[in-house]
C-alpha positions in Angstrom: -34.7 -52.3 -34.5 -33.0 -50.9 -31.4 -35.1 -50.9 -28.2 -35.0 -47.3 -27.0 -36.4 -48.3 -23.7 -33.0 -49.6 -22.8 -31.7 -46.0 -22.6 -33.7 -45.4 -19.5 -31.5 -47.9 -17.6 -28.2 -46.6 -18.9 -25.7 -45.9 -16.1 -24.0 -42.7 -17.3 -21.7 -42.8 -14.3 -20.0 -45.9 -15.7 -19.0 -43.9 -18.8 -17.2 -41.0 -17.2 -13.9 -42.5 -17.9 -14.5 -41.9 -21.6 -15.9 -38.3 -21.8 -17.2 -37.2 -25.1 -17.9 -33.8 -26.6 -21.6 -34.3 -25.9 -20.7 -33.9 -22.2 -20.1 -30.3 -22.7 -23.8 -29.7 -22.5 -23.6 -29.2 -18.8 -25.9 -32.2 -18.1 -25.7 -33.3 -14.5 -23.7 -36.5 -14.0 -22.5 -38.4 -10.9 -18.7 -38.5 -11.1 -16.5 -40.8 -9.0 -14.6 -38.6 -6.5 -11.5 -40.6 -7.2 -11.5 -39.3 -10.8 -11.6 -35.6 -9.7 -8.7 -33.4 -8.8 -8.6 -29.8 -7.5 -7.2 -27.2 -9.8 -3.5 -26.5 -8.8 -4.3 -22.8 -9.7 -7.3 -22.8 -7.5 -7.9 -19.2 -6.3 -9.0 -20.4 -2.8 -6.0 -20.7 -0.6 -7.6 -21.1 2.8 -10.5 -23.5 3.7 -12.1 -22.7 7.1 -12.3 -26.1 8.8 -15.4 -25.3 10.9 -17.3 -24.0 7.8 -16.2 -27.0 5.8 -17.5 -29.3 8.6 -20.8 -27.4 8.6 -21.1 -27.8 4.9 -20.4 -31.5 5.3 -23.2 -31.8 7.8 -25.6 -30.1 5.4 -24.6 -32.4 2.6 -25.1 -35.4 4.9 -28.7 -34.3 5.5 -29.6 -32.9 2.0 -27.0 -34.1 -0.4 -25.1 -31.9 -2.8 -27.8 -29.6 -4.2 -25.7 -27.7 -6.6 -23.5 -29.8 -9.0 -19.8 -28.9 -9.2 -18.3 -27.7 -12.5 -15.4 -29.8 -13.9 -13.4 -30.1 -17.1 -11.4 -32.9 -18.6 -7.9 -33.3 -17.3 -5.6 -33.0 -20.3 -2.9 -35.0 -18.6 -5.0 -37.9 -17.4 -7.5 -39.5 -19.7 -10.9 -40.1 -18.0 -10.0 -37.7 -15.1 -11.3 -34.2 -14.4 -10.2 -30.9 -12.8 -12.6 -28.8 -10.7 -13.6 -25.5 -12.2 -15.8 -24.6 -9.4 -16.9 -26.4 -6.2 -13.8 -27.2 -4.3 -15.5 -26.8 -1.0 -18.4 -29.2 -2.0 -15.7 -31.6 -3.2 -13.8 -31.5 0.0 -16.9 -31.8 2.2 -18.1 -34.8 0.2 -14.6 -36.4 0.6 -14.8 -35.7 4.3 -18.1 -37.6 4.5 -16.5 -40.5 2.6 -18.9 -40.2 -0.4 -18.0 -42.1 -3.5 -19.4 -39.7 -6.1 -20.6 -36.2 -6.5 -23.1 -34.4 -8.8 -21.2 -32.5 -11.5 -21.4 -31.1 -15.0 -18.6 -30.9 -17.5 -17.7 -27.4 -18.9 -14.7 -27.5 -21.1 -14.8 -23.7 -21.7 -14.4 -22.8 -18.1 -10.9 -21.5 -17.2 -9.2 -19.9 -14.2 -10.7 -16.4 -15.0 -14.2 -17.9 -15.0 -13.4 -19.6 -11.7 -12.2 -16.3 -10.2 -15.3 -14.5 -11.4 -17.6 -17.1 -9.9 -15.8 -16.7 -6.5 -15.8 -12.9 -6.7 -19.6 -12.9 -7.4 -20.0 -14.8 -4.2 -17.5 -12.7 -2.4 -15.7 -15.8 -1.4 -12.1 -14.6 -2.0 -9.8 -12.6 0.3 -7.6 -9.9 -1.1 -4.5 -12.1 -0.8 -6.2 -15.0 -2.6 -7.0 -12.7 -5.5 -3.5 -11.4 -5.5 -1.9 -14.8 -5.7 -4.3 -15.9 -8.4 -3.5 -12.9 -10.5 0.2 -13.6 -10.0 -0.3 -17.2 -11.2 -2.2 -16.1 -14.3 0.4 -13.5 -15.2 3.3 -15.9 -14.5 1.9 -19.2 -15.8 4.6 -21.8 -16.2 3.4 -22.2 -19.8 4.4 -18.9 -21.4 1.7 -19.3 -24.0 -1.0 -19.2 -21.3 0.4 -16.1 -19.5 -2.0 -13.2 -19.3 -1.1 -9.5 -19.2 -2.4 -7.5 -16.2 -4.5 -5.4 -18.6 -6.2 -8.5 -20.0 -6.9 -9.9 -16.6 -8.5 -6.6 -15.5 -10.6 -6.6 -18.7 -11.8 -10.1 -18.2 -12.7 -9.4 -14.6 -14.4 -6.1 -15.5 -12.0 -4.2 -13.3 -9.5 -1.4 -13.7 -5.8 -2.2 -14.2 -5.1 -0.2 -10.9 -7.3 -2.8 -9.1 -5.0 -5.6 -10.4 -1.8 -3.7 -9.5 -3.1 -3.0 -6.0 -3.7 -6.6 -5.4 -0.3 -7.6 -6.7 1.3 -5.2 -4.3 -0.1 -7.3 -1.4 2.4 -10.0 -2.3 5.0 -7.6 -0.8 3.1 -7.3 2.4 5.4 -6.8 5.4 5.6 -9.7 7.9 3.8 -7.8 10.8 1.0 -6.7 8.5 0.6 -10.3 7.2 0.2 -11.4 10.8 -2.6 -8.9 11.4 -4.1 -9.9 8.1 -4.2 -13.5 9.0 -5.8 -12.5 12.3 -8.5 -10.8 10.3 -7.5 -7.4 11.8 -6.8 -5.8 8.4 -8.6 -7.0 5.3 -9.3 -3.7 3.5 -7.6 -3.7 0.1 -6.9 0.1 0.2 -5.4 -0.1 3.7 -3.2 -3.1 2.8 -2.1 -1.5 -0.4 -1.2 1.8 1.2 0.8 0.2 4.1 2.6 -2.2 1.8 3.5 0.6 -0.6 4.9 2.9 2.1 6.8 0.2 4.0 10.0 0.4 2.0 10.3 4.1 2.9 9.2 3.9 6.5 9.9 0.3 7.7 10.7 1.1 11.4 7.9 3.5 11.9 5.3 1.2 10.3 6.6 -1.9 12.2 6.2 0.1 15.5 2.7 1.2 14.6 1.6 -2.3 13.6 3.0 -3.6 16.9 0.5 -1.4 18.7 -2.4 -3.5 17.2 -1.2 -6.8 18.4 -2.7 -6.6 21.9 -5.8 -4.7 21.0 -9.0 -5.6 19.2 -8.9 -2.6 16.9 -9.3 -3.1 13.1 -6.9 -1.3 10.7 -9.2 0.6 8.4 -8.4 2.6 5.3 -9.0 5.8 7.3 -6.6 4.8 10.1 -3.9 3.7 7.7 -4.1 6.9 5.7 -4.1 9.1 8.8 -0.9 7.4 10.1 0.9 7.5 6.7 0.0 11.2 6.2 1.6 12.0 9.6 4.8 10.3 8.4 4.7 12.3 5.1 4.2 15.6 7.1 7.4 14.9 9.1 9.3 14.5 5.8 8.4 18.0 4.6 11.1 20.7 5.0 10.8 22.4 8.4 9.8 26.1 8.3 12.6 28.6 8.7 13.0 30.6 11.9 11.0 33.8 12.3 14.1 35.9 11.4 14.8 34.0 8.2 11.1 34.1 7.2 11.0 37.9 7.2 11.0 39.2 3.7 13.7 41.5 2.5 11.5 44.5 2.7 10.8 44.1 6.4 14.5 43.6 7.1 15.2 46.8 5.1 12.7 48.7 7.1 14.4 47.5 10.4 17.9 48.3 9.3 17.4 51.3 6.9 15.4 54.1 8.6 15.2 56.3 5.5 16.6 56.5 2.0 19.4 58.8 2.9 20.8 56.5 5.6 20.4 53.6 3.3 22.4 55.2 0.5 25.1 56.2 3.1 25.3 52.7 4.5 25.6 51.3 1.0 28.4 53.7 0.2 30.0 52.8 3.5 30.2 49.1 2.5 32.4 50.2 -0.4 34.7 52.2 1.9 38.1 53.1 0.5 40.6 54.4 3.1 42.1 56.8 0.4 38.7 58.2 -0.4 37.6 61.0 1.9 34.0 60.8 0.5 33.9 57.1 1.2 35.1 57.8 4.8 32.4 60.4 5.2 29.7 58.1 3.8 30.8 55.3 6.0 30.7 57.4 9.1 27.1 58.4 8.2 26.2 54.8 7.8 27.7 53.9 11.1 26.0 56.9 12.8 22.6 55.9 11.5 23.2 52.3 12.7 24.3 53.4 16.1 21.4 55.7 16.5 19.1 52.9 15.5 20.7 50.7 18.2 20.6 53.4 20.9 17.0 54.2 20.2 16.1 50.6 20.3 14.6 50.8 16.8 12.9 47.5 16.0 15.4 45.5 18.0 14.7 41.7 18.5 16.0 39.7 21.5 15.8 36.0 21.7 16.6 34.2 25.0 17.5 30.5 24.8 18.2 28.3 27.8 20.4 25.3 27.2 20.6 22.3 29.5 23.3 19.8 28.8 26.9 19.0 28.9 29.6 21.5 28.0 30.2 19.6 24.8 26.5 19.8 23.8 26.5 23.5 24.8 29.5 24.1 22.5 28.0 22.3 19.6 24.7 24.2 19.8 26.5 27.5 20.2 28.5 26.7 17.1 25.4 25.9 15.1 23.7 29.1 16.2 26.8 31.1 15.1 26.7 29.5 11.7 23.0 30.3 11.4 23.6 34.0 12.2 26.3 34.1 9.6 23.8 32.9 7.0 21.3 35.6 8.0 24.0 38.3 7.8 25.0 37.1 4.3 21.4 37.3 3.2 20.8 40.6 4.8 24.2 42.6 4.9 22.8 45.5 7.0 21.4 43.3 9.7 23.4 43.3 12.9 23.2 40.0 14.8 25.1 39.0 17.9 25.2 35.9 20.0 25.8 36.4 23.7 26.4 33.5 26.2 
């Protein structure tokens, strides 16, 4: 008969090189640190050295209170990959420890790892973006995930995934401010990155203004700036003359129906047609009377300061503008005097 008391002295740590299916029960083990590797797809990209040292000091005093999660390394028999606990692993290595408390979870994958970190709010927007990109572009095509599937697993909307992926196109100057922790708002980062292709120079100049200040780029600040850029892109309002509707121009140039009809007839003047001559003269008379009486006349005075060449160019542009007005309103009489 087997002596069951011998099980009490069994050194489980000596068996970690030969994991079995029973180890998937998440029982705590002490695993040799030399047998553990970090996940190459680890979502965490940056480890704060000061915080890592502080964690190491805590572990020195109290040990690792929460076991790390690991899974078997499919490429190395008897070795493991970290599911969750990279900081505890690094801190233990920093202390020169030989082993670390751990449990084996073969069902844990990159998405679970990402969820664990998101629940602790340990991930930055760019870390999330790079992780999503790796999941969607895994070197093993069979393991690639669609953005919709990633969003579903994370309990997020597809737009949330798309916004993070856009951060991978973050302009250099924005990335600098991001690294300096001057802009970490997802919506602000997304809005600026999305608009950069259309307004590169304006955005670069705006971002430069934050380098020597302590201001944080918020979503509100980003949207306010980008809205100003969009407003400048809108077509400029036409001049007051061009904005007048046809009825108001008619009232200014056509005192009454009789004169209007006469003026219209005058426009179709035929030198061999006495009636046409008469109608045209009436049209001219009404127009002259309107001019002499100062009926609804508009005067615009413009002062130009510049070279003769600039003066000539602006004058030419104004003349072309007046021609367009006259074509739109044939009865309007416009004149440019210098």
